[in-house]
N, C-alpha and C positions, 0 to 999 in steps of 0.2 A: 394565491389561488388555494382553495381547500384541497387537502390531500385525499387520495383515494380511500374510500371507506372499506375496510376489510370485510370479507364475506362472513367471517365469524361474528363480527360485531353487528352485522345486519340481522343475522339470526337471533343474536342476543337482544337486539332492540325489540323485535317482534315478540320475543318471549316475555320481556319485562312489560311491554305494553299490554299483553294479554293478562298478565298477573295483576297489573294495576286496574284493568277493567273489571276483573273478577272481584277485587276489593271494593268496587263501587266508585272509583275515580272517574271523572268525566272531564275530558280535555279536547282542545282542538288538535288537529293533526300536528305532530311534532317532526320537524326536519332536523336531523343531526348532521353536523359537518365536522370534519377532522382538521385541526390546525396544529402547526408546530408552535413552539413557545413564542417565537417572534411575531407570528401572525396573531396569536392569541392576545399578546400585549397590544398590538395595533387595534384589534377590534375592541378590546377592553378600554383603550384610551378614548374610543368613540362611544363609551357607555354601552357597548354591546351591539351597536348598529354598524353594519358593514360600510355604510356611506352616510356622511354628514357634511355640513358646510366646512370650508377650510378656515382654520383658526389656530393661532399659536398655542392655545391652552391644551389642545389635543396632542400636539407634539411634546409639550412639557410633561403631560401625563404619561405618554408613551415612554419617555426617557426615564421617568421615575419607576415605572413598572419593569422596564428592561433591567435597570440596575438592581432593583430589589430582587428580581429573579436570579440575576448573575451572582449576587452576593449571598444567595441562599436565605434572604430575609422573608420572602413571600413567594407563593406559587398559586396561580389561578387554576383551579381544577375544572370549573365549569362556568358557563354563562348561558342565560336563557332570556329570550325576549318575549314580552307580552304582546302577542300578535296573532293573527289568524291567517295562515298557520303559524304556530310557534317555531322559532328558530333557536337551536341550542348548539353549543360548540364543545367539542371534546379535545383534550390535549393529547397529542400523538404519543408523547413520552410516558403517559400513564400506563400502569399495568392493567390487566383485564379486571382485576378486583376493583380498581379505581373506576374503570369504565362502568362497571355494574352499579357502583354506588352513585355515580354521577347521573346515569340514565334514570335510575329509580328516583333520585332527588329531583330531576328535571320534571318527571311526570307529576310529582307532588306539586311543584310550582305551577305547572300548566293547568292543573285542576283548580288551584287557588285563583289563578288569573281569570279563568272562565266563570267561576261560580261565586267568588266573593263580591258582595254588593258594592264595595268601594271601588272596584275595578269596572263596574258595569257601564260607566260613562266614558271609558277610555277609548281612544281610536284604535281599532283592531287591525288597521292597515298602516301602522305607524312606520314600518320599514320603508314603504313607498313614500310616505309623507316626509320622512327625514331626508330621503334622497331628493325629493322635490325642493325642500328647503335649501339643501346644499347647492343644487343647480341654480336656484334663484339668487342666492347670495353671491355665488361666483359671477353671475351676470352683473350684479350691482358693482362688484369689484372691478369688472372690466369697464363699466360706465363711469364710476365715480372715483376709482383709485382704491388700491388694496388698503392703504393706511387709513383713509377716512372711513371706509366700511368696517374695517376690523376694530377701529376705535369705538365706533357706535355699537358694534356687537358687544365689546367689552362693557360698555355702559349698560346695555340691556341685561347682560348676564349678571351684573352686580345687583339688579333689581328683581331678578326672577322669583325671589321668595315673597314678593309683595303681591300675593294673590289670595283669593279666598277659596281654599280647597273644597269647602262645602257648597259653594255657589252653584255647582252643576246639579245639585239635588234640590235647590230651593228656588221658588218663584218669588223674586224680590218685590217689595213695595206694594204687595197686594194686587199686582196687575193680573188681569184675567184675559185669556184669549177669546176672541169671538169666533163665529163660524168659519171665517176665512183663515183662522190660525194666527191672526195679527192681534197685538195687544190693544185692548179697547181703552178709550179715555174715560176718566171718572164721569159718572152720570148718576142721575137720580133713579133709584129703584122704583119701578111701577109694579103694583100688584095686578095679577091676572083677574079680569072681571068681564062679565057680559057687557055689551055696549050700553044697555039701559042702566047699568049700575056703575059704570066707570066714573061718572062725575061725582058719585058719592064715595067710592073707594079710593080714587085718585083725584082729589079736588084740585082744580086748575090753579087756585091761588097758592096752595101748599107746594105743588110741583114747581111753580115759577119761583117761589121763595127759596126752595132747596137748590134749584139750578143757579140762582144768583149767589147763594152762599158758597157753592163749589167754585164758581168763577172768581169770587172775591178771595177765596183761599189760594187759588192758583196764582192770582196777581200778587198776593202778599209773600209768596215764596221767593223772596229776593235772594236769600242765601243759596249758593250753588256749590255743591249739590244739595238738594233739599234735605237729604239724610246722609250721614257718614257712609262713605263707600270703602269697603274693605279691599275690594279688588282694585288695587292702585294701578296695576298694569292695564286693566280694561279701561279705566278712566283716562289714562294717558293715551291709549290707542284712539279713543273717541275724541278727546278734546285738546291734546297737546298740539301746538302750532308747529308741526314739523313737516318735512317733505314727504310725499307719498311713499318713496322707497324706504325711508326710515320708519314710517308708520307700519309698513309691511313687515320689516324685520322685527320690530317690537311685537307685532302680532304673532309672528312665528315663534319667538322666544317664549311668549305667554302660552301658546298652544303646547309647546314642549314641556313647560313647567307644569301644566295641568296633567299631562300624560304621566310624568314622573311622580306627581303628588301622592297617588295611592300607594306607591312603593314605600314612600317615607312614612305613610300612615299605618302601614301593616308589616313593617320590617320583622318584628318579633313573631307575629302570627305566621307570616309567609315562610320564613326560614324554619320556624318550629314545625309547621305542617309538612314541608318538604323533608325535613330531617326525620319526622315521625314515620313517614312512609318509606324512606330509604332504609331506615332501621328495621321496620317491620318486614319488608320484602327481603332484605339481605339475610336476616336471621332465620326467617321461616322458609324462604323459597329459593334463594340464589346462591348463598355461600356454600362452597364445598369445604370438606375438612381441611384441605390445604390452604384455603383462603381466609379462614375465620380469624387467625391471629392478625394478618395484615388488615382485615376489615376493622377489628377491634382497636388496633393501633390508630388507624386513620380517623375512625369515628370519634374516639376519645380526644384526638387532637382538635377536631371540629368543635367539640363541646367543652373544651378546656376553659378554665376561668381566665379572665383578662383583668390584670391589675388596674384598678381605677375605672373600670367600665363594665357595663352589663353585656354579656354575650347573648345576642338575640337567639342564636341557635339553641343554646342551653335553656334559657328561660322559656322559650316557645315550646320546645319538645316536652319539657318537664311539666309545663302547665297543661298541655293537651293530654298527656298521660294521666295527670292528676284528675282532670275532668272526667276522662274515660273511667278511671277507677272509682270515682265518687258516684257516678251515675250507674255503674254496674252494681255497686253495693247499696245504692239508695241513700247515699250521704248528702241529702239535700231536702229541702222542704221544712215546714214549721217544726215538726217533731224533732228532726235532727238538730236544727238551729237552737231549739229550746233546751237541748241537752247540755248541761254544764259540766258533766263528768268527762274529763278528757280521756280517761281510760276507756270509758264506755263508747265515746265517739270513735276512738281508734279501732275498737273491735266491731263497730257497727257494720252489719252486712245483711241486707235484705235480699241479696241475690236477684236483682232486677234485670241485669243484663242490658241496660239502656245506654251503655257508654259509647259504643261506636256510632249509634244514631245521634247522640248528643254532640259529639265532636264534629260531625258533618254539619249539624245545625249551626254550631258556633262558627265554623269556617265560613258559612254562608253570610252571616249578618254582622259580624263584629269587625272592628279595627283594633289597633293596639290599645288605645285608651279605654274603650269599653271592655275589651278582653281582660285587661288587668283589673279594672274597676269592678267587674262582675265576679271574677273567679279567684282573685288573689286573696287568700285567707290566712289565718294564723298558722294552721297546720302546714300549708305549703311553704310559708316563710320559714318555719322551724325546720322542715325537712331539707330545704335548700340552703339553710344556714345563711340567710340574707340579713343584712344589717345596714344601718346608716353610719357613715364615717365622716370625720371632719378633722380639721387641724387644731391641735391643742397647743396654744402658745406657751403654756407652762412646761409641758413635756417636750415642746419643739418637735413634734412629730404628729402624723395622722393616727387617730385612735378611733375605736368604735364608740359612737355616740348613743346609739339606741338599737334595740332588737325588736321593739314593738312593731308588729306587722302593719299597723295603721301609719306609723311614721315612715316605714320602708315604702309602703304603697303610695303615700303622699309624695315622697321624693321621686319615685319612679314615674308617677303620673305627671308631675310637674315637668319632668324632662321630656315627656312624650307629647304633651299638649302643644299643638301647633308646631310639632317637630322641635320643641324647645326654643322657638323663636318668638319675639315679641309681636303683639297684635298692633298693627298700624292701619289707620284709616285716613282717607282723604276727607277733611272736614270742611274746608272752604277754599274754593278756587278763585275767590276775589278778596283775599285777605287784605284788610286795611283799605279796601276799595281801590287797589292798585294792580289788580290782576296777579297778585302773588298767590302761591300755593301754600296752604296750611294743612299739615298732617297732624294727626293726634295719636299719641301712644297710649293705648289702653293699659295703664299701669296695674299689674296684678302681682307685684313683688319682684318682677324681673326688670331691672333697669337696663337702659341701653349702654352699649360700649361706646363711649363718646367718640373715639377715633373712627369707629365703623360708621357711626351716625353722621359724622362730618363728611366722610367719603361718599356715603349714600346721598346726602344732600347735594353734594357737588355733582354727582351723576344725574340726580333728578333735575338739577338746573340745566344740564345739557339737553334734556328732553323737553322741559317746560319752557325754557329760555327766559324765564322771569325768576325773581328771588323766590327761594323755597324755605319753608319754616316747619319746625316740628315742635309740638307742645308735649313736654315730657317731664319726668321727675329726675332729679339728681339728689339722692338721699331723701330728705323730707321737703326739699325745695322744688317748687314747680317752676320750670323755666321754658322759654321758647328759644330754641336754637335756630339760627338763620344763616343762609348763604346767599350772597347777592351777585355771585359771579367772580368776585375778587376776595372778599373777606368773610370769615366765619365770626359770628357774634352770638352772644347769649344775653337774654333778658329775663331777669327774675320777676315773676308775677307776684305782686304784694299780696299779703294775706287777705286784705279787704276785697281786692279785685277777684281773688280766687273764689271767695264765697259768692260774689255776684255772678261769676261765670257758671258756678254750679247750679244756681237758680235758673239761669236761662237754658242750661243743658237739660 
């Protein structure tokens, strides 16, 4: 049960909310709840939701968080849920300074959730939806047994990344909706004309010929699906020969995967935006003289470098600050970009004052990939001392390989595109004319981890119930990995066949 919320913090909440509104932040109502560390770990184990379906992985995550906190290895300061209203949790053992930081940080997140385009298609009542999923899966456990349902949930969770995060923004296959809101079938386009001109503008013979061509094309679409499907989970929900309760669970896991997808797509921006605003409000409006040292200590800890990894808080806040500074000084546009004198570029200041307006615009339309691609430049790379590193077999240690901002940017974008995961498509649901499923790996320099691929094929077999295959590359060899329910096999595609396949693709 949440702890009582102190009156002092209630006043502080309204004060911070009013400050956030004055800065132009726009958010749904925010409901704060106070939890002790054990309750915080329990909610965190459920990824921030107070109620979810029963599953062993949540217990495992709770135990990990509990031990990490007990041993002083980690501490959860805040959690916030993208919902309407937004729910946020405060840790009861935090100081008032920490509560101020967390509340200001939360309002930054809530503004981002509400206004960023990539969150615009998410379910704003997901707290209720998660609870409904939990109730339904608990009912299935009563009907079919805990072990059978839990094993199928395990299978679904291992496939939850096989979605197309962009599909919610795209109308696929050129389908158009008619007046009733339903997708219309392919048809011949007729030009508008007066009755007496119709036979000339839309000749009967031509219309009949085009209609026949469309029907012939439909009949020739033997391959199923007609085009590669990136949303593997949607394909399985629609076409896998499984029991209705399994189909429903798979649909729930897919829905949850789409809810979490924007958070993976905007981790750097989201944390950077929230950190920018808690930093701005704390230093300008909230910190007392007695609190400034504690604030600086905790804030610096949040932005500290992480060996071998990018700190999203650090990169996000610094890039937002850099954008604000550049647009305040007019460091953009053709004239600035054409300036080759680095000394002149650093002194450049047209005093335009457009920085705050620009970062609000950036917050609204970008995700991490477009954010980095658009605004990561040489000056920012130099200022942040970023570089590409790798293992040197001669020195037998990791060394700096390059400081060129283009190489750093390329490496960063590569790790962010599709959340660093491979692109997988459903290519043929009747492979070898035997009802087998063929997936295709869109190879772009990122190979599959073979052990992970084998486990995924095994779990896909549990859903498809027929042999499952994936066309991929190992080194320079193109292979088809297969699983038939008992054995894993690999078939190398000969060079000659590879060329023929490329022609048909």
